[in-house]
One Martini backbone bead per residue (centre of mass of N, CA, C, O) as a GRO file, in nm:
protein
  479
    1UNK     BB    1   0.056   0.063  -0.019
    2UNK     BB    2   0.300   0.258  -0.008
    3UNK     BB    3   0.377   0.233  -0.306
    4UNK     BB    4   0.111   0.343  -0.419
    5UNK     BB    5   0.126   0.623  -0.282
    6UNK     BB    6   0.388   0.709  -0.414
    7UNK     BB    7   0.280   0.695  -0.703
    8UNK     BB    8   0.051   0.897  -0.664
    9UNK     BB    9   0.228   1.144  -0.591
   10UNK     BB   10   0.400   1.148  -0.845
   11UNK     BB   11   0.164   1.188  -1.048
   12UNK     BB   12   0.055   1.449  -0.923
   13UNK     BB   13   0.310   1.618  -0.965
   14UNK     BB   14   0.322   1.585  -1.268
   15UNK     BB   15   0.044   1.717  -1.325
   16UNK     BB   16   0.117   1.996  -1.207
   17UNK     BB   17   0.342   2.055  -1.412
   18UNK     BB   18   0.165   2.038  -1.665
   19UNK     BB   19  -0.024   2.268  -1.581
   20UNK     BB   20   0.200   2.480  -1.574
   21UNK     BB   21   0.279   2.463  -1.870
   22UNK     BB   22   0.006   2.559  -1.976
   23UNK     BB   23   0.014   2.840  -1.848
   24UNK     BB   24   0.253   2.938  -2.012
   25UNK     BB   25   0.116   2.904  -2.282
   26UNK     BB   26  -0.127   3.086  -2.222
   27UNK     BB   27   0.037   3.344  -2.162
   28UNK     BB   28   0.168   3.361  -2.440
   29UNK     BB   29  -0.091   3.387  -2.607
   30UNK     BB   30  -0.203   3.639  -2.464
   31UNK     BB   31   0.038   3.825  -2.527
   32UNK     BB   32   0.001   3.812  -2.830
   33UNK     BB   33  -0.289   3.926  -2.832
   34UNK     BB   34  -0.223   4.194  -2.691
   35UNK     BB   35  -0.028   4.290  -2.907
   36UNK     BB   36  -0.236   4.295  -3.131
   37UNK     BB   37  -0.431   4.498  -3.000
   38UNK     BB   38  -0.221   4.725  -2.976
   39UNK     BB   39  -0.156   4.742  -3.288
   40UNK     BB   40  -0.471   4.826  -3.348
   41UNK     BB   41  -0.518   5.072  -3.108
   42UNK     BB   42  -0.605   4.909  -2.830
   43UNK     BB   43  -0.456   5.018  -2.558
   44UNK     BB   44  -0.646   5.001  -2.319
   45UNK     BB   45  -0.722   4.702  -2.342
   46UNK     BB   46  -0.432   4.596  -2.321
   47UNK     BB   47  -0.357   4.712  -2.041
   48UNK     BB   48  -0.586   4.583  -1.882
   49UNK     BB   49  -0.500   4.284  -1.959
   50UNK     BB   50  -0.198   4.288  -1.854
   51UNK     BB   51  -0.226   4.303  -1.546
   52UNK     BB   52  -0.348   4.015  -1.474
   53UNK     BB   53  -0.126   3.858  -1.623
   54UNK     BB   54   0.105   3.938  -1.437
   55UNK     BB   55  -0.016   3.812  -1.183
   56UNK     BB   56  -0.040   3.524  -1.299
   57UNK     BB   57   0.261   3.485  -1.347
   58UNK     BB   58   0.344   3.515  -1.050
   59UNK     BB   59   0.182   3.276  -0.948
   60UNK     BB   60   0.319   3.055  -1.122
   61UNK     BB   61   0.604   3.098  -1.013
   62UNK     BB   62   0.537   3.039  -0.716
   63UNK     BB   63   0.440   2.749  -0.766
   64UNK     BB   64   0.704   2.647  -0.882
   65UNK     BB   65   0.870   2.693  -0.623
   66UNK     BB   66   0.708   2.508  -0.438
   67UNK     BB   67   0.751   2.241  -0.604
   68UNK     BB   68   1.070   2.253  -0.592
   69UNK     BB   69   1.100   2.279  -0.256
   70UNK     BB   70   0.835   2.100  -0.215
   71UNK     BB   71   0.603   1.899  -0.125
   72UNK     BB   72   0.313   1.773  -0.231
   73UNK     BB   73   0.015   1.898  -0.132
   74UNK     BB   74  -0.322   1.883  -0.115
   75UNK     BB   75  -0.374   2.205  -0.138
   76UNK     BB   76  -0.234   2.283  -0.405
   77UNK     BB   77  -0.436   2.193  -0.629
   78UNK     BB   78  -0.678   2.352  -0.511
   79UNK     BB   79  -0.550   2.629  -0.530
   80UNK     BB   80  -0.484   2.633  -0.834
   81UNK     BB   81  -0.775   2.586  -0.934
   82UNK     BB   82  -0.903   2.826  -0.797
   83UNK     BB   83  -0.731   3.047  -0.931
   84UNK     BB   84  -0.789   2.982  -1.221
   85UNK     BB   85  -1.102   3.021  -1.212
   86UNK     BB   86  -1.117   3.301  -1.077
   87UNK     BB   87  -0.943   3.460  -1.277
   88UNK     BB   88  -1.118   3.402  -1.522
   89UNK     BB   89  -1.379   3.527  -1.404
   90UNK     BB   90  -1.263   3.812  -1.357
   91UNK     BB   91  -1.195   3.865  -1.648
   92UNK     BB   92  -1.487   3.846  -1.758
   93UNK     BB   93  -1.606   4.058  -1.570
   94UNK     BB   94  -1.426   4.299  -1.650
   95UNK     BB   95  -1.499   4.294  -1.947
   96UNK     BB   96  -1.808   4.362  -1.898
   97UNK     BB   97  -1.740   4.647  -1.771
   98UNK     BB   98  -1.521   4.784  -1.968
   99UNK     BB   99  -1.681   4.696  -2.250
  100UNK     BB  100  -1.906   4.435  -2.235
  101UNK     BB  101  -2.173   4.273  -2.099
  102UNK     BB  102  -2.196   4.032  -2.316
  103UNK     BB  103  -1.920   3.886  -2.237
  104UNK     BB  104  -2.039   3.664  -2.038
  105UNK     BB  105  -2.152   3.503  -2.314
  106UNK     BB  106  -1.904   3.565  -2.555
  107UNK     BB  107  -1.642   3.506  -2.445
  108UNK     BB  108  -1.360   3.323  -2.536
  109UNK     BB  109  -1.254   3.255  -2.244
  110UNK     BB  110  -1.475   3.033  -2.171
  111UNK     BB  111  -1.310   2.790  -2.307
  112UNK     BB  112  -1.118   2.744  -2.053
  113UNK     BB  113  -1.292   2.587  -1.855
  114UNK     BB  114  -1.268   2.295  -1.975
  115UNK     BB  115  -0.959   2.287  -1.947
  116UNK     BB  116  -0.951   2.306  -1.636
  117UNK     BB  117  -1.099   2.041  -1.592
  118UNK     BB  118  -0.890   1.862  -1.742
  119UNK     BB  119  -0.647   1.942  -1.561
  120UNK     BB  120  -0.749   1.791  -1.304
  121UNK     BB  121  -0.672   1.505  -1.404
  122UNK     BB  122  -0.356   1.535  -1.373
  123UNK     BB  123  -0.377   1.506  -1.043
  124UNK     BB  124  -0.510   1.232  -0.963
  125UNK     BB  125  -0.823   1.345  -0.870
  126UNK     BB  126  -1.157   1.312  -0.833
  127UNK     BB  127  -1.225   1.543  -0.634
  128UNK     BB  128  -1.099   1.766  -0.811
  129UNK     BB  129  -1.295   1.739  -1.045
  130UNK     BB  130  -1.550   1.809  -0.888
  131UNK     BB  131  -1.454   2.082  -0.787
  132UNK     BB  132  -1.398   2.214  -1.064
  133UNK     BB  133  -1.686   2.187  -1.173
  134UNK     BB  134  -1.843   2.340  -0.950
  135UNK     BB  135  -1.677   2.604  -0.962
  136UNK     BB  136  -1.735   2.668  -1.255
  137UNK     BB  137  -2.045   2.683  -1.238
  138UNK     BB  138  -2.054   2.903  -1.027
  139UNK     BB  139  -1.886   3.129  -1.167
  140UNK     BB  140  -2.030   3.133  -1.439
  141UNK     BB  141  -2.313   3.209  -1.319
  142UNK     BB  142  -2.246   3.451  -1.141
  143UNK     BB  143  -2.141   3.653  -1.361
  144UNK     BB  144  -2.395   3.643  -1.532
  145UNK     BB  145  -2.615   3.737  -1.315
  146UNK     BB  146  -2.466   4.000  -1.234
  147UNK     BB  147  -2.480   4.110  -1.558
  148UNK     BB  148  -2.769   4.080  -1.681
  149UNK     BB  149  -2.894   4.369  -1.618
  150UNK     BB  150  -2.674   4.517  -1.822
  151UNK     BB  151  -2.811   4.388  -2.058
  152UNK     BB  152  -2.942   4.422  -2.349
  153UNK     BB  153  -3.233   4.284  -2.448
  154UNK     BB  154  -3.195   4.311  -2.756
  155UNK     BB  155  -2.911   4.183  -2.763
  156UNK     BB  156  -2.991   3.905  -2.658
  157UNK     BB  157  -3.187   3.840  -2.900
  158UNK     BB  158  -2.941   3.865  -3.128
  159UNK     BB  159  -2.780   3.654  -2.955
  160UNK     BB  160  -2.676   3.347  -2.952
  161UNK     BB  161  -2.717   3.208  -2.641
  162UNK     BB  162  -2.736   3.476  -2.431
  163UNK     BB  163  -2.943   3.369  -2.270
  164UNK     BB  164  -3.037   3.189  -1.999
  165UNK     BB  165  -3.086   2.929  -2.157
  166UNK     BB  166  -2.809   2.911  -2.294
  167UNK     BB  167  -2.650   2.915  -2.030
  168UNK     BB  168  -2.773   2.656  -1.918
  169UNK     BB  169  -2.666   2.467  -2.137
  170UNK     BB  170  -2.364   2.519  -2.090
  171UNK     BB  171  -2.365   2.416  -1.800
  172UNK     BB  172  -2.449   2.128  -1.864
  173UNK     BB  173  -2.203   2.061  -2.048
  174UNK     BB  174  -1.990   2.104  -1.829
  175UNK     BB  175  -2.098   1.886  -1.641
  176UNK     BB  176  -2.055   1.651  -1.842
  177UNK     BB  177  -1.753   1.683  -1.862
  178UNK     BB  178  -1.695   1.627  -1.563
  179UNK     BB  179  -1.818   1.342  -1.565
  180UNK     BB  180  -1.631   1.218  -1.772
  181UNK     BB  181  -1.350   1.289  -1.632
  182UNK     BB  182  -1.405   1.122  -1.367
  183UNK     BB  183  -1.314   0.836  -1.509
  184UNK     BB  184  -1.011   0.861  -1.552
  185UNK     BB  185  -0.888   0.808  -1.267
  186UNK     BB  186  -1.021   0.530  -1.241
  187UNK     BB  187  -0.867   0.398  -1.472
  188UNK     BB  188  -0.586   0.447  -1.353
  189UNK     BB  189  -0.629   0.289  -1.094
  190UNK     BB  190  -0.662   0.015  -1.233
  191UNK     BB  191  -0.386   0.005  -1.369
  192UNK     BB  192  -0.213   0.036  -1.112
  193UNK     BB  193  -0.326  -0.210  -0.962
  194UNK     BB  194  -0.240  -0.415  -1.175
  195UNK     BB  195   0.061  -0.350  -1.168
  196UNK     BB  196   0.101  -0.412  -0.867
  197UNK     BB  197   0.024  -0.709  -0.888
  198UNK     BB  198   0.244  -0.792  -1.089
  199UNK     BB  199   0.482  -0.698  -0.914
  200UNK     BB  200   0.424  -0.883  -0.676
  201UNK     BB  201   0.450  -1.150  -0.831
  202UNK     BB  202   0.740  -1.102  -0.925
  203UNK     BB  203   0.872  -1.073  -0.647
  204UNK     BB  204   0.794  -1.357  -0.553
  205UNK     BB  205   0.945  -1.509  -0.776
  206UNK     BB  206   1.225  -1.390  -0.714
  207UNK     BB  207   1.238  -1.495  -0.423
  208UNK     BB  208   1.215  -1.795  -0.487
  209UNK     BB  209   1.465  -1.805  -0.666
  210UNK     BB  210   1.669  -1.704  -0.456
  211UNK     BB  211   1.620  -1.937  -0.254
  212UNK     BB  212   1.700  -2.163  -0.446
  213UNK     BB  213   1.988  -2.065  -0.497
  214UNK     BB  214   2.075  -2.070  -0.200
  215UNK     BB  215   2.040  -2.371  -0.162
  216UNK     BB  216   2.241  -2.459  -0.379
  217UNK     BB  217   2.484  -2.308  -0.263
  218UNK     BB  218   2.488  -2.458   0.011
  219UNK     BB  219   2.526  -2.740  -0.106
  220UNK     BB  220   2.801  -2.682  -0.242
  221UNK     BB  221   2.951  -2.599   0.014
  222UNK     BB  222   2.923  -2.871   0.159
  223UNK     BB  223   3.067  -3.033  -0.058
  224UNK     BB  224   3.340  -2.885  -0.042
  225UNK     BB  225   3.396  -2.946   0.259
  226UNK     BB  226   3.415  -3.259   0.219
  227UNK     BB  227   3.647  -3.262  -0.005
  228UNK     BB  228   3.883  -3.135   0.186
  229UNK     BB  229   3.979  -3.395   0.346
  230UNK     BB  230   4.131  -3.468   0.086
  231UNK     BB  231   4.362  -3.463  -0.165
  232UNK     BB  232   4.177  -3.542  -0.395
  233UNK     BB  233   3.971  -3.316  -0.340
  234UNK     BB  234   4.165  -3.080  -0.391
  235UNK     BB  235   4.220  -3.149  -0.688
  236UNK     BB  236   3.923  -3.127  -0.777
  237UNK     BB  237   3.884  -2.831  -0.700
  238UNK     BB  238   4.097  -2.718  -0.894
  239UNK     BB  239   3.961  -2.823  -1.147
  240UNK     BB  240   3.696  -2.672  -1.108
  241UNK     BB  241   3.821  -2.389  -1.119
  242UNK     BB  242   3.922  -2.412  -1.408
  243UNK     BB  243   3.646  -2.466  -1.534
  244UNK     BB  244   3.521  -2.198  -1.446
  245UNK     BB  245   3.707  -2.018  -1.610
  246UNK     BB  246   3.631  -2.137  -1.882
  247UNK     BB  247   3.332  -2.074  -1.855
  248UNK     BB  248   3.362  -1.769  -1.841
  249UNK     BB  249   3.490  -1.739  -2.117
  250UNK     BB  250   3.254  -1.865  -2.270
  251UNK     BB  251   3.047  -1.659  -2.173
  252UNK     BB  252   3.186  -1.415  -2.295
  253UNK     BB  253   3.172  -1.519  -2.581
  254UNK     BB  254   2.867  -1.545  -2.593
  255UNK     BB  255   2.798  -1.251  -2.524
  256UNK     BB  256   2.951  -1.133  -2.765
  257UNK     BB  257   2.795  -1.277  -2.983
  258UNK     BB  258   2.512  -1.169  -2.909
  259UNK     BB  259   2.583  -0.873  -2.938
  260UNK     BB  260   2.657  -0.882  -3.238
  261UNK     BB  261   2.404  -1.016  -3.349
  262UNK     BB  262   2.199  -0.797  -3.213
  263UNK     BB  263   2.350  -0.547  -3.367
  264UNK     BB  264   2.565  -0.544  -3.605
  265UNK     BB  265   2.456  -0.792  -3.781
  266UNK     BB  266   2.161  -0.670  -3.824
  267UNK     BB  267   2.192  -0.415  -4.002
  268UNK     BB  268   2.223  -0.525  -4.296
  269UNK     BB  269   1.946  -0.671  -4.297
  270UNK     BB  270   1.775  -0.420  -4.248
  271UNK     BB  271   1.853  -0.272  -4.504
  272UNK     BB  272   1.766  -0.485  -4.708
  273UNK     BB  273   1.468  -0.498  -4.623
  274UNK     BB  274   1.392  -0.202  -4.664
  275UNK     BB  275   1.463  -0.179  -4.967
  276UNK     BB  276   1.289  -0.415  -5.066
  277UNK     BB  277   1.016  -0.306  -4.965
  278UNK     BB  278   1.026  -0.041  -5.122
  279UNK     BB  279   1.034  -0.171  -5.407
  280UNK     BB  280   0.776  -0.363  -5.380
  281UNK     BB  281   0.546  -0.152  -5.330
  282UNK     BB  282   0.651   0.020  -5.622
  283UNK     BB  283   0.796  -0.112  -5.884
  284UNK     BB  284   0.653   0.021  -6.140
  285UNK     BB  285   0.760   0.332  -6.058
  286UNK     BB  286   1.048   0.242  -6.118
  287UNK     BB  287   1.338   0.285  -6.239
  288UNK     BB  288   1.628   0.148  -6.340
  289UNK     BB  289   1.800   0.334  -6.168
  290UNK     BB  290   1.657   0.286  -5.900
  291UNK     BB  291   1.696  -0.020  -5.892
  292UNK     BB  292   2.004  -0.012  -5.911
  293UNK     BB  293   2.053   0.149  -5.652
  294UNK     BB  294   1.912  -0.049  -5.461
  295UNK     BB  295   2.092  -0.297  -5.531
  296UNK     BB  296   2.357  -0.167  -5.441
  297UNK     BB  297   2.283  -0.138  -5.147
  298UNK     BB  298   2.233  -0.438  -5.095
  299UNK     BB  299   2.516  -0.532  -5.179
  300UNK     BB  300   2.678  -0.369  -4.971
  301UNK     BB  301   2.533  -0.490  -4.727
  302UNK     BB  302   2.611  -0.784  -4.788
  303UNK     BB  303   2.916  -0.742  -4.771
  304UNK     BB  304   2.918  -0.645  -4.482
  305UNK     BB  305   2.784  -0.896  -4.358
  306UNK     BB  306   3.001  -1.095  -4.458
  307UNK     BB  307   3.240  -0.971  -4.308
  308UNK     BB  308   3.124  -0.993  -4.025
  309UNK     BB  309   3.081  -1.302  -4.032
  310UNK     BB  310   3.370  -1.387  -4.080
  311UNK     BB  311   3.487  -1.265  -3.824
  312UNK     BB  312   3.305  -1.415  -3.627
  313UNK     BB  313   3.380  -1.710  -3.706
  314UNK     BB  314   3.687  -1.690  -3.669
  315UNK     BB  315   3.684  -1.600  -3.378
  316UNK     BB  316   3.528  -1.844  -3.264
  317UNK     BB  317   3.737  -2.054  -3.358
  318UNK     BB  318   3.979  -1.937  -3.202
  319UNK     BB  319   3.847  -1.966  -2.913
  320UNK     BB  320   3.803  -2.298  -2.965
  321UNK     BB  321   4.057  -2.424  -3.120
  322UNK     BB  322   3.950  -2.482  -3.448
  323UNK     BB  323   4.195  -2.330  -3.581
  324UNK     BB  324   4.402  -2.390  -3.821
  325UNK     BB  325   4.767  -2.421  -3.884
  326UNK     BB  326   4.902  -2.356  -4.232
  327UNK     BB  327   5.195  -2.317  -4.342
  328UNK     BB  328   5.328  -2.132  -4.635
  329UNK     BB  329   5.433  -2.031  -4.916
  330UNK     BB  330   5.407  -1.663  -4.980
  331UNK     BB  331   5.274  -1.405  -5.181
  332UNK     BB  332   5.161  -1.087  -5.103
  333UNK     BB  333   5.104  -0.908  -5.351
  334UNK     BB  334   4.874  -1.071  -5.491
  335UNK     BB  335   4.689  -1.066  -5.245
  336UNK     BB  336   4.656  -0.762  -5.227
  337UNK     BB  337   4.539  -0.718  -5.512
  338UNK     BB  338   4.289  -0.895  -5.471
  339UNK     BB  339   4.163  -0.738  -5.230
  340UNK     BB  340   4.152  -0.454  -5.354
  341UNK     BB  341   3.970  -0.546  -5.588
  342UNK     BB  342   3.725  -0.640  -5.411
  343UNK     BB  343   3.724  -0.315  -5.287
  344UNK     BB  344   3.686  -0.104  -5.519
  345UNK     BB  345   3.389  -0.013  -5.483
  346UNK     BB  346   3.417   0.097  -5.197
  347UNK     BB  347   3.630   0.311  -5.276
  348UNK     BB  348   3.464   0.450  -5.508
  349UNK     BB  349   3.244   0.577  -5.326
  350UNK     BB  350   3.500   0.782  -5.216
  351UNK     BB  351   3.734   0.830  -5.413
  352UNK     BB  352   3.965   0.611  -5.359
  353UNK     BB  353   4.315   0.562  -5.353
  354UNK     BB  354   4.514   0.268  -5.433
  355UNK     BB  355   4.854   0.194  -5.330
  356UNK     BB  356   5.131  -0.015  -5.440
  357UNK     BB  357   5.452  -0.082  -5.262
  358UNK     BB  358   5.719  -0.291  -5.373
  359UNK     BB  359   6.038  -0.343  -5.173
  360UNK     BB  360   6.116  -0.672  -5.149
  361UNK     BB  361   6.201  -0.819  -5.446
  362UNK     BB  362   5.977  -1.092  -5.378
  363UNK     BB  363   5.670  -1.030  -5.327
  364UNK     BB  364   5.655  -1.100  -5.026
  365UNK     BB  365   5.793  -1.358  -4.908
  366UNK     BB  366   5.631  -1.602  -4.705
  367UNK     BB  367   5.551  -1.785  -4.395
  368UNK     BB  368   5.203  -1.874  -4.407
  369UNK     BB  369   4.868  -1.846  -4.353
  370UNK     BB  370   4.645  -1.772  -4.595
  371UNK     BB  371   4.382  -1.717  -4.433
  372UNK     BB  372   4.501  -1.526  -4.223
  373UNK     BB  373   4.620  -1.316  -4.417
  374UNK     BB  374   4.355  -1.238  -4.552
  375UNK     BB  375   4.224  -1.135  -4.293
  376UNK     BB  376   4.423  -0.916  -4.226
  377UNK     BB  377   4.406  -0.752  -4.492
  378UNK     BB  378   4.103  -0.709  -4.506
  379UNK     BB  379   4.068  -0.547  -4.241
  380UNK     BB  380   4.277  -0.318  -4.293
  381UNK     BB  381   4.160  -0.219  -4.566
  382UNK     BB  382   3.869  -0.165  -4.477
  383UNK     BB  383   3.940   0.035  -4.255
  384UNK     BB  384   4.077   0.243  -4.438
  385UNK     BB  385   3.818   0.303  -4.597
  386UNK     BB  386   3.619   0.372  -4.369
  387UNK     BB  387   3.830   0.611  -4.237
  388UNK     BB  388   3.810   0.764  -4.499
  389UNK     BB  389   3.798   1.014  -4.698
  390UNK     BB  390   3.710   1.168  -4.955
  391UNK     BB  391   3.963   1.156  -5.187
  392UNK     BB  392   4.162   0.967  -5.086
  393UNK     BB  393   4.462   0.783  -4.962
  394UNK     BB  394   4.611   0.454  -5.006
  395UNK     BB  395   4.902   0.294  -4.864
  396UNK     BB  396   5.098   0.002  -4.971
  397UNK     BB  397   5.377  -0.142  -4.803
  398UNK     BB  398   5.686  -0.327  -4.890
  399UNK     BB  399   5.947  -0.486  -4.677
  400UNK     BB  400   6.275  -0.588  -4.584
  401UNK     BB  401   6.362  -0.697  -4.231
  402UNK     BB  402   6.522  -0.904  -4.035
  403UNK     BB  403   6.356  -1.161  -4.169
  404UNK     BB  404   6.116  -0.967  -4.259
  405UNK     BB  405   5.792  -0.877  -4.360
  406UNK     BB  406   5.669  -0.557  -4.424
  407UNK     BB  407   5.342  -0.404  -4.358
  408UNK     BB  408   5.194  -0.095  -4.477
  409UNK     BB  409   4.886   0.082  -4.383
  410UNK     BB  410   4.792   0.395  -4.523
  411UNK     BB  411   4.599   0.676  -4.418
  412UNK     BB  412   4.374   0.992  -4.451
  413UNK     BB  413   4.198   1.002  -4.199
  414UNK     BB  414   4.067   1.041  -3.873
  415UNK     BB  415   4.191   0.871  -3.675
  416UNK     BB  416   4.332   0.831  -3.334
  417UNK     BB  417   4.314   0.838  -3.020
  418UNK     BB  418   4.555   0.812  -2.778
  419UNK     BB  419   4.371   0.659  -2.568
  420UNK     BB  420   4.293   0.413  -2.781
  421UNK     BB  421   4.548   0.271  -2.883
  422UNK     BB  422   4.599   0.055  -2.641
  423UNK     BB  423   4.288  -0.082  -2.704
  424UNK     BB  424   4.254  -0.212  -2.993
  425UNK     BB  425   4.374  -0.526  -2.906
  426UNK     BB  426   4.148  -0.557  -2.688
  427UNK     BB  427   3.889  -0.746  -2.606
  428UNK     BB  428   3.755  -0.586  -2.356
  429UNK     BB  429   3.778  -0.298  -2.551
  430UNK     BB  430   3.609  -0.349  -2.784
  431UNK     BB  431   3.504  -0.120  -3.050
  432UNK     BB  432   3.244  -0.001  -3.246
  433UNK     BB  433   3.314   0.210  -3.531
  434UNK     BB  434   3.207   0.426  -3.741
  435UNK     BB  435   3.244   0.542  -4.036
  436UNK     BB  436   3.235   0.803  -4.263
  437UNK     BB  437   2.977   0.620  -4.393
  438UNK     BB  438   2.848   0.446  -4.155
  439UNK     BB  439   3.000   0.197  -4.112
  440UNK     BB  440   3.000  -0.123  -3.997
  441UNK     BB  441   3.096  -0.315  -3.696
  442UNK     BB  442   3.242  -0.541  -3.435
  443UNK     BB  443   3.554  -0.510  -3.315
  444UNK     BB  444   3.725  -0.782  -3.431
  445UNK     BB  445   3.939  -0.727  -3.649
  446UNK     BB  446   4.195  -0.648  -3.474
  447UNK     BB  447   4.195  -0.901  -3.303
  448UNK     BB  448   4.252  -1.094  -3.536
  449UNK     BB  449   4.512  -0.971  -3.635
  450UNK     BB  450   4.680  -1.021  -3.383
  451UNK     BB  451   4.641  -1.329  -3.359
  452UNK     BB  452   4.745  -1.403  -3.652
  453UNK     BB  453   5.022  -1.273  -3.641
  454UNK     BB  454   5.125  -1.431  -3.392
  455UNK     BB  455   5.071  -1.715  -3.511
  456UNK     BB  456   5.296  -1.633  -3.752
  457UNK     BB  457   5.541  -1.470  -3.595
  458UNK     BB  458   5.442  -1.175  -3.543
  459UNK     BB  459   5.372  -0.818  -3.564
  460UNK     BB  460   5.173  -0.530  -3.435
  461UNK     BB  461   5.115  -0.183  -3.534
  462UNK     BB  462   5.034   0.168  -3.441
  463UNK     BB  463   4.996   0.489  -3.615
  464UNK     BB  464   4.846   0.793  -3.478
  465UNK     BB  465   4.640   1.092  -3.566
  466UNK     BB  466   4.417   1.313  -3.516
  467UNK     BB  467   4.314   1.393  -3.850
  468UNK     BB  468   4.583   1.221  -4.008
  469UNK     BB  469   4.564   0.925  -3.960
  470UNK     BB  470   4.681   0.580  -4.032
  471UNK     BB  471   4.929   0.315  -3.932
  472UNK     BB  472   4.966  -0.024  -4.022
  473UNK     BB  473   5.202  -0.269  -3.884
  474UNK     BB  474   5.325  -0.583  -4.014
  475UNK     BB  475   5.473  -0.907  -3.952
  476UNK     BB  476   5.656  -1.164  -4.140
  477UNK     BB  477   5.814  -1.434  -4.219
  478UNK     BB  478   6.054  -1.496  -4.423
  479UNK     BB  479   6.134  -1.730  -4.694
   0.00000   0.00000   0.00000
């Protein structure tokens, strides 16, 4: 019950703030209208209207301060509703005295009465709705009958619904509005009660689950205590601890896989589906150029998804030790040309030039696993394209030094913050960063590069400066 009351008070305070926001909007609209009246030459009417508006603004600011500094008390909504309705009634009454007695029946301001009744609903109090409705009917009829004697009888007959009968009808309709809005807090009460019941059932289920887990935990602890009696049991406990560490690593791998599958890997398929649905909805009205552009987008998205999936599968295989290592003599230059050619379209989208400079004298002959080398080159080249600006240049250099073939892939792109450089190759810190064309990634590419370079007996380094591009250098044993 205490939780329900707390929720009730929170919703009531929220409703009071929303009512206050409406008052500021209302004051703004009235100030604009007063300015318009003043610009039309009716300066006296504008100044007379501006004075109560200034007082009303001061009242609203004071109420804002009360709500900000103090807890919402029961009397605050009733006070604010009372002042709202009374100020509006005084405004209509003054209008009928200063300008025209018929204003008590025809003033446009009377339309604010129903809004004030509806605003009472925001306070989450059925009694406040009843109070606002009764006070509105009282004030509305009071000012009308106080000024009825001052209205020209012939004028009443010529203005539709300005007579007492018409005023009676309007009062009835306002009462019906109040009756209708009276059911809104009741509906909210039902929803909150139902939500509270569901929350209570959930808390009970969570408590039962926690107790069950606690029982299982205590049973395991007793079992561990019994096993510590003998040396054999101590060895078994150590083995269990090792298995737990492996299980935690597997769980981390699983969580990482699910995270990538649920976020990064889903994006290319979402793009393909959206473009395909767009084309299919009105395919007859698209030109060949439009269809070609759409298919190109789908193809690029499919290539992106394929690259992400390849990285994901190879990384998963490397984590589970199912990725075989088969070194063989290999010329790097033809492999680099093949991979850059495969991503020529991706580079052309940004008007990027890719240049290969082979200074190794033997086409970069190394002894390494061909599949791992292709993965290394593919990730580094794709990254260079992703993070390069349009009309940029990528340079790939090869040279031999101290029994190794060195490969440098240099771009003129966005560069990398100095704080992030030490974290690029750490699994726990891997972050997927969109490219300059909002290309997606999994954050696993550089992790794979480091693992595969080291697996082949080499090393990898990066040199970068924010805004000036990056250079990735890796080595492989020369053959």
